N, C-alpha and C positions, 0 to 999 in steps of 0.2 A: 390534891390525890386521894381520894376514898378507894382503898383494894376491895375488890370483889371477886370470888372463885371464880378462876378462867375455866374453859370447854375441855381443854386439854389437859388439866390438872399439872400445865406445866411449873406453878408455883411463880410466874411472872406476873405482877399487880396490872391489874387492867383498871385506867382512869374513868371518871366520868366525864360525860360531855363536856364541850366547851375548853378541854386543855389547850395550853401554848405548846405548838412544836417550832423548834428552832430549824431553819433553815439558812445554813452558813455560806454566804460567799467562797467563791473557790480561792481565795487568798487568805481566809482566816486559818490562824495557827492555833495550838494547844491552849495559851490564853483564853480562846471564846468557848471552850466545854468546862461543863462540871459534872459533878458525880451527881447521881439522881435529876437530870435534865433529858428532856427528850429530842430527838433530833429527825430530821428528813435525812435517810441514808442509801446512796447507790450502790449494788454489788458491784465487786471489782473483780472476785475469785471465788471459784466454789471448790472444796476440799470435801474431802471424807467426811471429818469433823468438825463441819459447820462452814459459814461464808464471811470470806474478807469484804468490809464496807470503808465507802469514804464519807465523811461529810463533807470533807474540804479537799482541795490540792495537797495540805498539809497534814489531814486530820483523819487518819484510817485507822481499824482494830476489826476483832475478831467476833462473831455473834457465833456461840457454840450451839452445835445441833441439839443441843438439850433445851437450848434457848428460842429455838427457831419454833413459828408457827405454821409457817409453809414451808414450798418447795420454791426455790428460785435458781433464775440465772442470772449471769453477768449482764449490767445495766438494768437489772430490775429496782425499782424504789419499794422501801419500805422505811417502819417506822420505829426508831432503838429508844432503847435509856441507856445512857451513859452507866453502866454496873460498877464498874471498878478499874480507877488508873494503879497498873503495877507496879511496884519495885523498879522494874526495868524498864520503865517506859509503854509497855505496852496498853492498849486501851481494850478493855471488856464490856461488851454492850450484850444489850436485851431485847429480843424483838417485842413490842408492843401493838397489841390489838384496839385502837381506838375507833368506836364508832361516829364520833364527832370531835373535830377538833380545830383550832386556829391555827395559821402558820406565821412564823413572825421571821423577816427576812433579816438577818443578821450581816452587817458589811463592817469591813476593817477597821477601825477607826486611823483616818489619815492623823499623822504626824505632823507636825510643824519642823519646815526648814530649823528655823531658829534653835529648836530644841533638842536637834540632832545629836550636837555632843554630848548628849545626857544618855545617847542609849545605844552607845557604840557596840559592837559587838552583837545586838539585837536586830530582829527582823521588824521594816516597818513599811507604812505604806504614805505615799504621798500623791496628793492630787494637784494639779497646777497645769502651768503653759508651759510649751518649750521654747526658751526664747535664746538658745543657739544650739546646734548639733554640730560639733567638731569629731571629722576623723583623724584618729592618729594614726600611728604606725602597727597600734595593739589596739584596744577596744575602740568602741565608739561613746563618745562623751556628749551626754545631755544636758544641758543646765537648765534645768525643772524651776520654776519660780512659783511659789507661793504667797499669802498675804505677809508673809514673815521675811522673807529672803527666797537666795537663790543655789540650788545645791548643785554639784556636778553630779551626775548619775552615769553610771559607765555599763555599758553592756557589751562582750565579746562574742562574735561569730568565729572568727578566725583574724589572723594577724591583718591588719590593714582593710578588712572586711566591715563595710557598713553592714551594722544591726538592725533591725526593725526598719527597713527602709522604705514602709509606708508612712512613717511619722515624718511631720514635716512641722517647720516653725509655726510657733501661733498655735499649734493642736494643743488640744486639752488632755493629759492624759493621767493615767493611775497608775504609779510606778510601785513594784512591790520588789523588795529586797533586803538587805541587810548593811549595817552602817559600819563603815569600816573606816580608819585613818591612812592615809598615804602622804610620807613628807609630812607629818603633824597638821594635817588639812584634814577634815571628816568630806566622806562621798559616801555613795549609795551603789553598793554592787548588785545592779538587776537580777532578780528570778525572772520577773515578769512586766511586761509594758505595753499598757490599754490604751487607745486612744477612745476617749470619750464623745457622744455624741447626741444629740437628740436635747434632751430635758437635764440630762446629765450633765452634759458638758455648759450649759447656761446656766446651770444651778452653780457649779464652781465658778464660771465667771462672774455672776453677779455676786457672791459671797467674796470675792476676791477683789471685783471692783471696788465695792463700799471699802474694804480695808484699805486697798490702797490710795484711795483718796486722802484718807488719813493719813498715812506714811509719807504721800507725796507734799501734802502741807510745810510749808517753810516756818524756821523758827523766826520769833520776832522779838528780837534783842533790840535794847535800847540803843540809838545811834551812838558813834563814840562821840560827837560832837552835835549839840544843836545848832541846825543852819535852816533855815525856812525856805532857801531856795532848793535844797537840796530835799526836802520834805515831799517838793513836787514830783519827784522820782520815784519816791518810796513802794508806790502801787505798781507801777511798772517792773520795778526789780523783784519784787513779791512774784509777780506772774513770772519772771524768767526762772527764781528759782523755783518754784511751784514744776515749770516745764519740766526742768535738769533732775530736779529729785525723780520726778514722774517716768521718766526716758529711762535713767538707769535702774529704776525698777523692774522695769518692762524688759530689760537686756539689751535696748539700743547702744551703739556705741557713742561717744562724742570728739567730733575731730573739732579741736579748737586753734584758732589761726589768731595770731596777735599782730601789732605792729612790731618791729625790732626795734623799739626804743625804750628808754626808762619805762617812761609810764604804760607802755604795752608790757613791759616784765613785771611791774607793781597790780595791773589789772590780771594778768594770766597766772601769775605764781600762785597766789593767796586763790583764785580758783581751783589751779589743779591740785591743793594739798588739799582742800575744803571736800572737793568730788572723790578724791581717790579716796578718803579718809569713811565718805557716807558708803563709796561702793566696798570697802572694808567690811563693813557695818552690815550689808547689804549679801554680799557673798561669800559662802563658805569656801571659797578658791582662792589661795590666797594670790594666785597671778590675775586674778580679774583685771585689775586697775591695769595693768599693761596692756591687756586687750581693747580694753574698752574707752579707754583714755588716753590722746593724742594731743601734746601740746609743740604746736610747729610756728616759728615766727615767718612773718611777711616783710621782705624788705622795701615793698613798694606801700605807698599810701592810700592802697587800695586793694583788691582780690583780683590777682593776675589770673589769666587764661593759663598762664604756666603752672601755678597754685592750684589751681581747680581741677586741671589735668589729672595733677600729680595725686591728688585727695581721691578724685575719682577712682584713679587707677586702682592706688592700694586699698579702696574700700569695696570694691568690685572684687579684687581678688582675695581679700578676708571673707567677702559672703562665699565664695565659691571652694577655700581653702577651709575657714573656721565655722562657715555654717551662720554666720552674724548677720545680723539685720545691717541696712544700708544706714549712714550715721547721721549723728544731727551736726551741724556746722554752728559751731559758735564762735562768732566776730567778736574781738574786742579790740578796741582802740582803731578800729577800723571799719568799713565795709557799708558808710551811710551814703553815698555817692553815686551818680550815674555812672562813673567808671567801673562799678563792681557788678554792674546789671549783667553784661556778656555773661560771665562767671555764675552767675544764679541761675541763668536763666539755662544753663548749660546744667546745672545741677537740677533744675525742675524737670528733665527729662525723665528724673529717677525717681522722683518725689522726695528727695531730702529734704528736710524741714532746716531752716534757718533762725536762726537767732541772731541779733547785733545789739552788743553795748559799746556805744561809741559818743565822744564829743567833740567829733569834727564836725564843720556847716553841713548839714542833710541835703539830700534831694527827696522827700517824702513820695513826689510824685511818681520818680523815677521808681525806686526800690521798697514802695510801700506794698504793693502786690507782690512780692517777691519774697515776704519777709513773714514768719510765723510770730514775731517777736521783736519789737524794736526801742529801744531804750535810747535817749539821747536829749541833754539839756536845753538843746535849740527846739525842740518841739513842744517845751514847757515855757518859753520864752525865756530862759536860760542859755548862757555859751560855754563856749571852751573852757571856763576859768573853773566848770565843775570838772573834774579831768575823769578820764576812764578808771584809771588807780581806785581813785574814792570811793568811787561808783561800787567799782568790785570788792574792794574791802567789804562794805556791806552788804553785797552780794552774798559774798563767801560766807560771810557770819550769819547768815539768812539760810544757808545750806547746811552748816557745822559751826555753832556758835564755842566751839572747845577750840576754834582757832584762832580767838578774839587776840589771848594774849601774844600772840606771834606776831600780829599785823598791828597793832598799838600805833610804831614810826612809821608805817608803809604809806597812809596818804601825807608825810608831807614829804617821802621821797619824791611820790607821783606828782605832787606841787609843782615842788623847786625844780624838777626835770622838764615839769611841761611849763614853767614858767606862770605857774596861776597867780593870777592878782586877787583871787578869792578871798572876801571877807571872814572866811572861817580858817584860812591859811594859819594864822596866828595861834588858834586854837590848835589847829594840829601839831603846829610847831612845839607846842608846850606839852600837849601830848607826848609827843617824840622824846621831849627833854626829861620826861618822867619815866622813861626808858632809857635813859642814859646817852641820847644822842645830842649834841649842839648843832646848831647851823651846818657849821663847816663839815662836820662829820656825814650828814646826811646829804650834802652838795656832793661828797665823795665817793657816797654810793651810789646814786645816779650816775654819776662819771664812770664810776668800776661798771655798771652794769652797759651802759652804751659801749665802754671799751671790750667788755667782753662778747657782745652779742654780735659785735662788727667780726671779730675773726670767727665766731662761731658760723657766719652767714646763714647756712639754712638750719643749722642743730638746734635744738631748743636747750641744750647747755644742762640739762638733766641736773644734779647735783651741786656742780660748780655753780649754777643760777641762783639756786636756793639758798645756798650759802653765802655768795655775795648781798641778796637781799636780806638774809639772817631769816627767812620764813621755813619752818619745819626742820633748822640746823642744829645740831647737837655738840656743837664747838664753837663757845663765844669767842673765843681767842683765834682760833680758827680764823673767823668771818672776819674778825679785824684788820687781822693780818692779811688777809685776801684782798679787804677792798683797799687798804694802803698800799698795796703793791701795784694793782689795777689801777687806780685814781692816780698814782704816780708816774705810770707808764704812759698813762692818757695824757695827761699835762706836760711831760715831755713830748710826745708826741704832736700834740697841738702846736707847741712851741717852735718845734721845728717847721712846721706846715705855715705856719704865720711867719715866720724868716724869709720862707721862700715866696710866700705870697703878696704880703703887705707892701712891696715896692710896685706891685703891678696892680694895685686898686686906683681906679678910676674915678674921680668927684666932680660933682658940680650940682651947683644950686639951682633948684627947682622955684616955677611960678609961684607955688605957694610957701614958700620958703622953707620946705626941709631940706636937708642933704640926703644926696644921692649918690651911693657908694655901688660901683660894677667893679666884677672881678672874674674873667675869663678862668674858671676852675678846673677847663680842658688842657688849656695851654700852660699857667701860670700857679698851677699848686701840684704836689704830687699824689698820682693817681694809686689805685688798687694797695692802699694804705691808710691807716687813720691820721686823721679822721677824713670823713669821704664830704664828697662834694657838698652836700647839704649842711655838715655839721660846720664846716670850713668856712663856708658863709655865714651861719650863726655866731662864729665867734669874730670873725673879721666884724661882723655887726655890731657885737657885743663890744668889741673894742672901740668903735667909732661912737656910739652911744655914750660909754664913759669920757670920751674925749671931750666929745662937744658940748655934750648936757641939751642938744637941740632935739627936733625931732630928725628922725633918720630912717631911709629905707634902705635898705642893701639887694643889690641883686647879682645872686651866683649864677654864671652859665657856662653852660658846653653846647655842642653840636646841636642839639634837639633837646634841649631842656634847659630851663629856669628855675630856682629857688630863690624863695621872697621872704624877706624880713622887714618888720615896720614897728618902730616905736614912736609915738607920739602923733601918727599920722592914719585915718580911717579908710584903708583901702580898700575893704571890703572886695576881698581876692574872687570868692566863689563868682559873684557878680560879673566884676572884669572878665574871668573867663569867659562865661557866658556871652558877655558882649566880645569879645575877639571872636570867639566862634564864628561869630556872625557876619563880622566886621573885615577880619582877615580872609580873605578869597584863598582856597588852597593851601590855609596855613596850617591846617590837621591841628587844629588847637583842641588842648583836653588837660584835667587837672582840677583844681581846688585847693583847700582848705578852709580856714577859718577867716576872719575878718583882715587880720593882721600877719599873716603867717601860710605861704602856700607853696605849691609847685604848678609849673605849666609845663607842657610837653608840645613839642610841634616840629613838622617836617625842617631839615637841615637847611634846606634850601630858602627856608622864607624865617630863619631866625631874626635876621635884622630887622625885618619888615615888623615881625610882632613885638619885639623887645621894644621897639620906637613905637608901635602905638598903645604897649604896655606902659610906658615912661611918659607918654601925654596923657594919658588916664592919672598917673600918679601925682602929677603937676596940678591935676583940679582938684584933688582928694582932701578932703577937710582936715584941717589939722583938731588934733585932740589929745594935748600931751598928758592926760591921764590916761591914756588907751598903750597900754607896753604888749610887748610880742609873747607869744608862745613858743617852745623850743621844737613842736611836734611838726615836721616836715619832712618830702621826700628826701632819702638819703642818696639817690645816683641822680 
């Protein structure tokens, strides 16, 4: 700027044309002004000794009468130079007359959520998407997501009254406020919140979407063991890992349903811990995980209407009370069959996405159009020997590889719990031995999990279950003592049950020379205690396999159900169920399972007809002495 004499002899320099004048956005503070620079200003007050001007909502000062070139009223605009920042913080301006200049708009730099901990006590601007709006008894809490994380931003209208009531979920907003800590967590106290639209909103979305794509990309750890059959599933698992990470980044809750047995626990607990860690890395709110992730056991081997009704009820309440999106449903060790479809169709009314990771024999034609992602070994010409727990250990590591050291023993527990005869079991057992577990101890862990989940019923068990599995457990000695206690109690209760039931087991030899054992678990076993009817049937079956050394089929039945186990006989239970549906008129047959383990339901009055027809099919089944049974079956 070249000074030239001004017409009024005011002493104020007049620059040449082409000079830049800065126009501050309303949220710019003192960090955005410097002595000697030129600014657009608006008069906010006129006094005898000059005019007060605003450069932004936070930056104001005085143009003394001796440095004014004209007469002004409130609301008038003029160009000023910042002449001095005084010791008390006041700003002194001089008016400047410019025949020609260029205006450059200055917007406040947006801070990244991930960096808020470095600027506690300072004013910041965030630009992002509203992913949750929660009204508390005091302030309104807006969870705002940018490409680096999600931060709680609080605004207070009055106690329990919604602030900025025009702001909605998924709005792109600019938040101006001050960073503070509350109970050790960072949050932003809002001074102003504006909803962006048009090009401004699209620009923020486009910039953040590209970065979110990178953040959602799953990790690619080396598998715990080399296994060609498992490699077929890795791309499907990566797709699920990416989907779950992306949903968390976008603020969608995840409702995790899993079969309430050993394999279901081995699948769900690693996923819970990995997702909780990812949430903690993403959200500034330390309580975010408890709002965004729920792990819930399901007793039945499919997603019941009772379960979906409960899930929908909670989800809709959370949307109303906490401003949350409706959740994604993550089904583990369950959810692949036609029996799941009524519940899935109920969720479809609310556009709830569904992801399934399961190893039960699927009905892809029935469930395919209802699922967003479906991982199942049968879809790749493999079978139940790849357990859901084995799959979810690798899936959890794709979400958060830091969990690996907690999980090295878990695939072996899953495989033993579900009687997997996979070729990789020796490798998994060796991996567990390196962690200090022999096979007996691994079986005890599985028994402890089964025993605990039986008594927990519909409760997830929380720390009790994670301690029993030794995932995210902070006390190895407590884990060992807990497993010993639970497994010992389980063994005692099983022995009591077998003492009562064994005298009532009926035996016959089938035409294919297999042994058939039947037990009425409704009348000849203790009810409402451990083990449940399915587990009781399995224990009877195991004892008969050991006793005979021959192909064995065991049926445990009640008034309207039967659970089936087979060793050495290729039953193909899913096919048998479909045939019985068509052949037994009025039987009300449903069910499913694996080739050699499963469950069937029917109406009470048709029990004898259904079981007789089932036994006829079993008598025609092919003997395959290499074919062992899995322990995954209905508990009721």
